C-alpha positions as CSV (number, residue, x, y, z in Angstrom):
1,M,-13.4,-56.2,-62.8
2,I,-15.4,-53.2,-61.4
3,D,-18.3,-53.3,-58.9
4,L,-20.1,-50.2,-57.7
5,H,-22.6,-50.7,-54.9
6,A,-24.9,-47.8,-53.8
7,I,-22.3,-45.2,-54.7
8,T,-23.3,-41.6,-53.7
9,R,-21.6,-38.3,-54.2
10,T,-22.6,-35.1,-52.4
11,V,-21.0,-31.7,-52.5
12,R,-21.7,-28.6,-50.3
13,L,-22.6,-25.5,-52.3
14,P,-21.4,-22.0,-51.4
15,D,-24.7,-21.2,-49.8
16,D,-24.2,-24.3,-47.5
17,R,-26.9,-26.4,-49.2
18,M,-26.0,-30.0,-50.1
19,L,-26.1,-31.0,-53.8
20,H,-26.7,-34.8,-54.3
21,I,-25.0,-35.6,-57.6
22,L,-25.1,-39.4,-57.3
23,R,-27.8,-41.0,-55.1
24,G,-27.0,-44.7,-55.2
25,V,-25.3,-46.0,-58.4
26,D,-24.9,-49.7,-58.9
27,L,-22.7,-50.9,-61.8
28,T,-20.7,-54.0,-62.7
29,V,-18.3,-54.1,-65.6
30,A,-16.6,-57.3,-66.6
31,T,-13.2,-57.7,-68.3
32,G,-13.6,-57.1,-72.0
33,E,-17.1,-55.6,-71.7
34,H,-18.2,-52.3,-73.3
35,V,-20.6,-50.3,-71.2
36,A,-22.0,-46.9,-72.1
37,V,-23.6,-44.3,-69.8
38,V,-25.8,-41.6,-71.4
39,G,-27.6,-38.6,-69.9
40,R,-28.1,-34.9,-70.3
41,S,-25.6,-32.3,-69.2
42,G,-25.4,-31.8,-65.4
43,T,-26.5,-35.3,-64.4
44,G,-23.1,-36.3,-63.0
45,K,-21.7,-38.5,-65.8
46,S,-18.2,-37.0,-65.5
47,T,-18.4,-37.3,-61.7
48,L,-19.2,-41.0,-62.1
49,L,-16.2,-41.4,-64.5
50,N,-13.9,-39.6,-62.1
51,I,-14.9,-42.1,-59.3
52,L,-14.4,-45.0,-61.6
53,G,-10.9,-43.8,-62.5
54,L,-9.9,-43.1,-58.9
55,L,-9.7,-39.4,-59.6
56,D,-12.5,-38.7,-57.0
57,A,-13.8,-40.6,-54.0
58,P,-17.5,-41.3,-53.4
59,S,-19.3,-39.9,-50.4
60,G,-20.9,-43.3,-49.7
61,G,-21.3,-46.8,-51.0
62,E,-18.6,-49.3,-51.9
63,Y,-16.3,-49.5,-55.0
64,L,-14.5,-52.7,-55.6
65,I,-11.8,-53.5,-58.1
66,E,-11.3,-57.2,-58.6
67,G,-12.9,-57.7,-55.3
68,T,-10.7,-55.3,-53.4
69,P,-12.5,-52.3,-51.7
70,V,-11.0,-49.1,-53.0
71,S,-11.6,-47.5,-49.6
72,R,-9.0,-49.8,-48.1
73,L,-6.3,-48.7,-50.5
74,S,-3.7,-46.1,-49.4
75,N,-3.3,-43.0,-51.5
76,R,-0.1,-44.4,-53.0
77,A,-1.9,-47.7,-53.9
78,R,-4.7,-45.8,-55.6
79,T,-2.2,-43.8,-57.6
80,V,-0.4,-47.0,-58.7
81,R,-3.8,-48.6,-59.6
82,R,-4.9,-45.5,-61.6
83,G,-1.6,-45.4,-63.6
84,R,-1.4,-49.1,-64.2
85,D,-5.0,-50.2,-64.7
86,F,-6.8,-47.2,-66.2
87,G,-6.5,-45.4,-69.5
88,F,-8.3,-42.0,-69.9
89,V,-9.6,-40.6,-73.2
90,F,-11.0,-37.1,-72.9
91,Q,-13.2,-34.9,-75.2
92,Q,-10.6,-32.1,-75.2
93,F,-7.6,-34.4,-75.9
94,N,-5.5,-32.7,-73.1
95,L,-2.3,-33.1,-75.1
96,L,1.0,-31.5,-73.9
97,P,1.7,-28.2,-75.7
98,G,5.1,-27.9,-77.2
99,R,5.7,-31.6,-77.3
100,S,5.8,-33.8,-80.3
101,V,3.3,-36.6,-81.0
102,V,5.6,-39.3,-79.8
103,E,6.6,-37.3,-76.7
104,N,2.9,-37.0,-75.8
105,V,2.4,-40.7,-76.0
106,M,5.6,-41.4,-74.1
107,A,4.5,-39.3,-71.2
108,P,2.7,-42.0,-69.1
109,L,5.8,-44.3,-69.5
110,M,8.0,-41.7,-67.7
111,Y,6.5,-43.2,-64.5
112,A,7.0,-46.8,-65.6
113,K,9.7,-49.1,-64.3
114,G,12.3,-51.4,-65.8
115,R,12.0,-52.4,-69.4
116,A,8.9,-50.3,-70.1
117,F,10.7,-47.1,-69.0
118,W,13.8,-47.8,-71.1
119,R,11.8,-48.8,-74.2
120,R,9.3,-45.9,-73.8
121,R,10.0,-44.4,-77.3
122,A,9.7,-47.8,-79.0
123,L,6.5,-48.6,-77.2
124,A,5.0,-45.2,-78.0
125,S,6.0,-45.6,-81.6
126,Q,4.4,-49.0,-81.8
127,M,1.1,-47.7,-80.4
128,L,1.1,-44.7,-82.7
129,D,1.6,-47.0,-85.6
130,R,-1.3,-49.1,-84.4
131,V,-3.6,-46.0,-84.5
132,G,-2.4,-45.0,-87.9
133,L,0.0,-42.3,-87.0
134,G,3.3,-44.1,-87.3
135,D,4.4,-41.5,-89.9
136,R,3.7,-38.5,-87.6
137,L,6.0,-39.2,-84.6
138,D,7.8,-35.9,-84.7
139,S,4.9,-33.7,-85.8
140,M,3.4,-31.2,-83.4
141,P,-0.1,-32.1,-82.4
142,E,-1.5,-28.6,-82.9
143,R,-0.7,-29.0,-86.6
144,L,-2.9,-32.1,-87.0
145,S,-6.6,-32.5,-87.4
146,G,-9.0,-33.0,-84.5
147,G,-9.4,-36.7,-85.4
148,E,-5.6,-37.2,-85.4
149,Q,-5.3,-35.4,-82.1
150,Q,-7.9,-37.7,-80.6
151,R,-6.0,-40.7,-82.0
152,I,-2.9,-39.4,-80.2
153,A,-4.9,-39.2,-77.0
154,I,-6.1,-42.8,-77.5
155,A,-2.5,-44.0,-78.1
156,R,-1.4,-42.2,-74.9
157,A,-4.2,-43.8,-73.0
158,L,-3.4,-47.3,-74.2
159,V,0.4,-47.3,-74.2
160,R,0.7,-48.8,-70.8
161,G,-1.8,-51.6,-71.6
162,P,-4.7,-50.5,-69.2
163,R,-7.3,-53.0,-68.2
164,V,-10.0,-50.4,-68.1
165,I,-10.5,-47.6,-70.7
166,L,-12.6,-44.7,-69.6
167,A,-13.7,-42.5,-72.4
168,D,-15.4,-39.2,-71.5
169,E,-17.3,-37.8,-74.6
170,P,-14.5,-39.1,-76.9
171,T,-16.3,-37.9,-80.0
172,G,-17.8,-34.6,-78.6
173,A,-15.2,-32.4,-80.4
174,L,-15.3,-34.3,-83.7
175,D,-17.5,-34.3,-86.7
176,V,-19.7,-37.4,-87.2
177,Q,-17.6,-39.3,-89.6
178,T,-14.3,-38.8,-87.7
179,G,-16.2,-39.7,-84.4
180,Q,-17.2,-43.0,-85.9
181,T,-13.6,-43.7,-87.0
182,V,-12.4,-42.9,-83.4
183,M,-15.0,-45.2,-81.9
184,D,-14.1,-48.0,-84.4
185,L,-10.5,-47.7,-83.1
186,L,-11.5,-47.7,-79.5
187,D,-13.7,-50.8,-79.9
188,S,-11.1,-52.7,-81.9
189,V,-8.3,-52.0,-79.5
190,A,-10.4,-52.9,-76.5
191,A,-11.5,-56.1,-78.2
192,E,-7.9,-57.1,-79.0
193,T,-6.5,-56.4,-75.6
194,G,-9.5,-57.6,-73.6
195,A,-9.8,-54.2,-71.8
196,A,-13.1,-53.1,-70.3
197,L,-14.4,-50.0,-72.0
198,V,-16.7,-47.5,-70.3
199,T,-18.0,-44.7,-72.5
200,I,-19.6,-41.6,-71.1
201,T,-21.6,-39.8,-73.8
202,H,-24.7,-37.8,-74.6
203,D,-24.7,-39.2,-78.2
204,L,-27.0,-42.2,-78.4
205,S,-25.5,-43.3,-81.7
206,V,-22.2,-43.7,-79.8
207,A,-23.8,-45.4,-76.9
208,A,-25.6,-47.9,-79.2
209,R,-22.2,-49.5,-79.9
210,A,-21.9,-50.8,-76.3
211,Q,-23.0,-54.2,-75.1
212,R,-25.0,-52.5,-72.2
213,V,-26.3,-49.0,-72.0
214,Y,-27.4,-47.0,-68.9
215,R,-29.1,-43.7,-68.5
216,L,-28.0,-41.6,-65.6
217,A,-30.9,-39.6,-64.2
218,D,-31.8,-38.4,-60.7
219,G,-28.5,-39.7,-59.5
220,V,-29.0,-43.4,-60.4
221,L,-28.3,-45.6,-63.4
222,V,-31.3,-47.1,-65.2
223,P,-30.7,-49.8,-67.9
224,L,-31.6,-48.4,-71.4
225,D,-32.7,-50.5,-74.3
226,L,-31.9,-48.6,-77.5
227,G,-33.2,-51.4,-79.7
228,S,-32.0,-51.8,-83.3
229,A,-32.9,-48.2,-84.3
230,G,-31.4,-46.0,-81.6
231,A,-33.4,-43.6,-79.5
232,E,-34.1,-39.9,-78.9
233,W,-34.8,-38.0,-75.7
234,V,-38.4,-36.7,-75.5
235,G,-38.9,-35.2,-72.1
236,D,-37.2,-37.7,-69.9
237,V,-38.2,-40.8,-71.9
238,P,-36.3,-42.4,-74.7
239,T,-38.3,-43.0,-77.9
240,A,-37.1,-45.2,-80.9
241,V,-36.0,-43.3,-84.0
242,G,-33.7,-43.9,-87.0
243,A,-30.2,-45.1,-86.4
244,G,-27.6,-42.4,-85.9
245,T,-30.1,-39.7,-85.0
246,R,-28.6,-37.2,-82.5
247,P,-30.5,-36.9,-79.2
248,R,-32.2,-33.6,-78.3
249,E,-30.6,-31.9,-75.3
250,L,-32.7,-31.2,-72.3
251,A,-32.6,-28.2,-70.0
252,P,-30.1,-29.0,-67.2
253,P,-31.7,-29.7,-63.8
254,V,-28.6,-28.7,-61.8
255,P,-26.0,-25.9,-62.1
256,R,-24.1,-26.4,-65.4
257,E,-20.8,-25.5,-63.7
258,L,-20.7,-29.0,-62.2
259,E,-19.9,-30.3,-65.7
260,P,-18.5,-28.0,-68.4
261,P,-20.8,-27.5,-71.4
262,A,-19.9,-29.4,-74.6
263,P,-17.9,-27.2,-77.0
264,T,-19.1,-26.3,-80.5
265,R,-18.5,-29.3,-82.7
266,A,-15.4,-28.7,-84.8
267,R,-14.6,-29.7,-88.3
268,D,-11.8,-32.2,-88.9
269,G,-9.7,-29.9,-91.0
270,G,-6.0,-30.5,-90.2
271,E,-3.1,-30.4,-92.6
272,P,-3.2,-32.9,-95.4
273,R,-1.3,-36.1,-94.9
């Protein structure tokens, strides 16, 4: 489904120096496969996700989708691919303010054609029912818990039946138990639909759910074997520890403004159902 070959991403800093974020990333993701990428803040995880989702273009290397080089696609073709084939789940939910739950999930279908456009409310309702929010269609998201808001975001990402789900720190704003529930949902929906799932995370307990795990460091991906007991960051080397242990954060090697810092973990305390 996805092939990255020697992908680089370089940006020019205000002082005219060049910052090399990605230095030669190689990655292949097959249909129905779950791949996780871990790494400390500032290593370029979100940059990699943006390239995968056609939100950003690499500085060098080759990106192929089903054998088609992305560099050969027009801007319109990339937009169509992004809307049709990719579903995005973000840490901060990015829900539309002042819109109901069902209206948020309907939003991607406003750009659909034919039957999908005319059945957009029914399709959104079905997806919300699938994620356990079928009784909250007309609620306002800000009145719901963090876990429920993340499920709305997942329903919105999946409503068009994407072939690739890109999840950027999907549990970062949730407590541990709610985060596990959200990952269970993502895994089950991806398995049912055959979608590829790429999870970007700093949480090794989340990464351990994937079939393959990579560490992004020094601008390249390195295969990471978490074993049966998870792992912990010690310096720049993972060491086996008990399952579910949170990794220790490292001091960032590059300016933190390249990737926003993770927010304080919030409690899942919305209104009672």
